[in-house]
C-alpha positions as CSV (number, residue, x, y, z in Angstrom):
1,M,-3.9,51.4,-147.7
2,N,-4.4,54.0,-145.6
3,F,-1.0,56.6,-146.1
4,V,-2.3,59.0,-143.6
5,R,-2.5,56.5,-141.2
6,V,0.3,55.0,-141.8
7,L,2.4,57.8,-140.9
8,R,0.3,59.0,-137.7
9,H,1.3,55.4,-136.1
10,L,4.8,55.3,-137.6
11,S,5.6,58.5,-136.2
12,S,3.7,57.8,-132.7
13,T,6.6,57.0,-130.1
14,P,6.8,55.8,-126.6
15,W,7.9,59.5,-125.7
16,R,5.0,60.8,-126.9
17,L,2.5,58.8,-125.7
18,Q,4.3,59.1,-122.0
19,R,4.3,62.9,-122.8
20,A,0.3,62.8,-123.4
21,F,-0.9,60.4,-120.1
22,D,2.0,60.9,-117.6
23,D,1.8,60.1,-113.9
24,E,-0.3,62.7,-113.3
25,T,-2.9,62.1,-116.1
26,L,-2.9,57.9,-115.1
27,N,-3.1,58.6,-111.4
28,A,-6.3,61.2,-112.3
29,I,-7.5,57.9,-114.4
30,E,-7.0,55.9,-111.9
31,R,-9.0,58.5,-109.5
32,S,-11.8,57.9,-111.5
33,I,-11.7,54.3,-112.0
34,A,-11.9,54.1,-108.2
35,H,-14.4,56.8,-107.6
36,S,-16.6,55.4,-110.1
37,E,-16.9,51.6,-108.4
38,R,-17.6,52.9,-105.2
39,V,-21.0,54.0,-106.7
40,H,-21.9,50.7,-108.6
41,G,-21.2,47.0,-108.7
42,G,-19.2,47.2,-112.3
43,E,-15.3,47.3,-113.3
44,I,-13.5,48.8,-115.2
45,R,-10.4,48.8,-116.8
46,V,-8.6,51.4,-119.3
47,A,-6.1,50.4,-121.7
48,I,-4.0,53.0,-123.5
49,E,-2.4,51.7,-126.9
50,G,0.0,54.5,-128.5
51,H,0.5,52.9,-131.9
52,F,0.0,49.3,-133.8
53,G,3.5,48.1,-136.0
54,A,4.1,47.8,-139.1
55,S,2.3,44.1,-139.4
56,E,-0.8,44.9,-137.2
57,L,-0.9,48.0,-139.8
58,I,-0.1,45.9,-142.9
59,R,-3.4,43.4,-141.8
60,R,-5.5,46.8,-141.6
61,V,-6.7,45.6,-137.8
62,S,-8.9,47.5,-136.7
63,A,-9.7,49.4,-133.1
64,R,-12.7,47.6,-132.4
65,A,-10.4,43.9,-132.8
66,R,-7.5,45.2,-131.0
67,A,-9.5,46.3,-128.0
68,L,-11.4,43.0,-128.4
69,Q,-8.4,41.9,-127.9
70,V,-7.0,43.4,-125.1
71,F,-10.2,42.7,-123.5
72,A,-9.7,39.0,-123.3
73,Q,-5.6,39.2,-122.4
74,L,-6.6,41.4,-119.5
75,G,-9.0,39.4,-118.3
76,V,-12.0,41.9,-118.3
77,W,-14.7,38.8,-118.2
78,D,-13.2,37.5,-115.9
79,T,-15.5,38.9,-113.1
80,E,-17.8,36.9,-111.1
81,A,-20.7,38.9,-112.5
82,N,-19.8,39.7,-116.0
83,N,-20.0,42.8,-115.3
84,G,-16.9,44.3,-116.6
85,V,-16.5,47.3,-119.4
86,L,-12.9,47.8,-120.7
87,I,-12.3,51.6,-122.3
88,Y,-9.5,50.9,-125.2
89,V,-7.7,54.1,-126.4
90,L,-5.9,53.9,-129.9
91,W,-3.6,56.8,-129.3
92,A,-2.2,57.3,-132.6
93,D,-5.9,57.2,-134.0
94,H,-7.5,58.9,-131.4
95,D,-9.9,56.3,-131.5
96,V,-12.1,55.0,-128.5
97,E,-14.0,52.0,-127.8
98,I,-15.5,50.2,-125.4
99,V,-15.8,46.2,-124.5
100,A,-18.7,44.9,-122.4
101,D,-19.0,41.9,-121.0
102,R,-21.9,39.5,-121.7
103,G,-23.6,41.0,-118.3
104,F,-25.0,44.0,-120.1
105,N,-26.1,42.5,-123.8
106,A,-29.1,42.9,-123.3
107,R,-29.1,46.0,-120.5
108,V,-26.6,48.6,-122.6
109,T,-26.9,48.8,-125.9
110,A,-24.3,49.5,-129.0
111,Q,-25.6,53.1,-129.1
112,E,-25.4,53.9,-125.8
113,W,-21.7,52.4,-125.6
114,R,-21.0,54.3,-128.9
115,A,-22.0,57.6,-128.0
116,V,-19.9,57.8,-124.9
117,C,-16.7,56.4,-127.9
118,R,-17.9,60.0,-129.7
119,R,-17.5,62.0,-127.0
120,M,-14.3,60.6,-125.1
121,E,-12.9,60.9,-129.3
122,Q,-14.4,64.4,-129.6
123,L,-13.0,65.6,-126.0
124,F,-9.2,63.8,-127.6
125,A,-9.6,66.3,-130.8
126,N,-9.9,69.4,-128.9
127,G,-6.5,68.4,-127.1
128,D,-7.9,67.5,-123.5
129,R,-7.4,63.6,-123.0
130,K,-7.8,64.1,-119.1
131,Q,-11.1,65.2,-119.6
132,A,-11.6,62.7,-122.5
133,L,-10.6,59.4,-120.1
134,T,-12.7,60.8,-116.5
135,E,-15.8,62.2,-118.0
136,G,-15.8,58.5,-120.1
137,I,-15.1,56.7,-116.7
138,R,-17.9,58.7,-115.7
139,E,-20.5,58.0,-118.3
140,V,-19.5,54.4,-118.0
141,G,-20.1,54.5,-114.7
142,E,-23.5,55.8,-115.0
143,L,-24.6,53.1,-117.3
144,I,-23.1,50.5,-115.4
145,A,-24.6,51.8,-112.3
146,R,-28.1,51.6,-113.7
147,H,-27.7,47.4,-114.1
148,Y,-25.0,46.7,-111.4
149,P,-25.7,49.9,-108.4
150,S,-24.2,47.2,-105.4
151,L,-21.4,47.2,-104.8
152,D,-19.2,44.4,-104.7
153,R,-15.3,44.1,-104.3
154,N,-13.0,45.4,-106.5
155,E,-11.7,42.3,-108.6
156,L,-9.9,43.7,-111.6
157,P,-6.8,46.6,-111.1
158,D,-7.4,50.5,-111.3
159,R,-4.7,51.7,-113.1
160,P,-4.9,52.0,-116.1
161,I,-2.9,49.9,-118.2
162,V,-0.6,51.4,-121.4
163,L,0.6,49.1,-123.8
């Protein structure tokens, strides 16, 4: 077990998460999603989780595994064109995972999604959480627009969810 990670998660509090992602930041993220979705036919959801509990840490749950679970829980897969994308942030680790619906399988490579994640993680490490998410949303939107350029109805909420 990685004790540094355990301490990071145990010291992460709801107050710290709320301070990092205040209403102004959440509003900026929501506006970025709405703006991005005006130029493509995909759906973007953002989920921010503060930390894992002791049971997840003991079981060594990865951010990727949790992102897949959140993808299903939020119904990001439930779009008409199978073009939903989840940007998942595990704040305690400053880890970013992108989970894209099956409509992207043969269109966007895992390396392209990972590159967006790494740029976002770098911005988080530099302390710029709002820029990390707004830039990540912009880049995800560009990848979506290549494959789903025509507009469709807004099928998923634009408001980021804080878990």
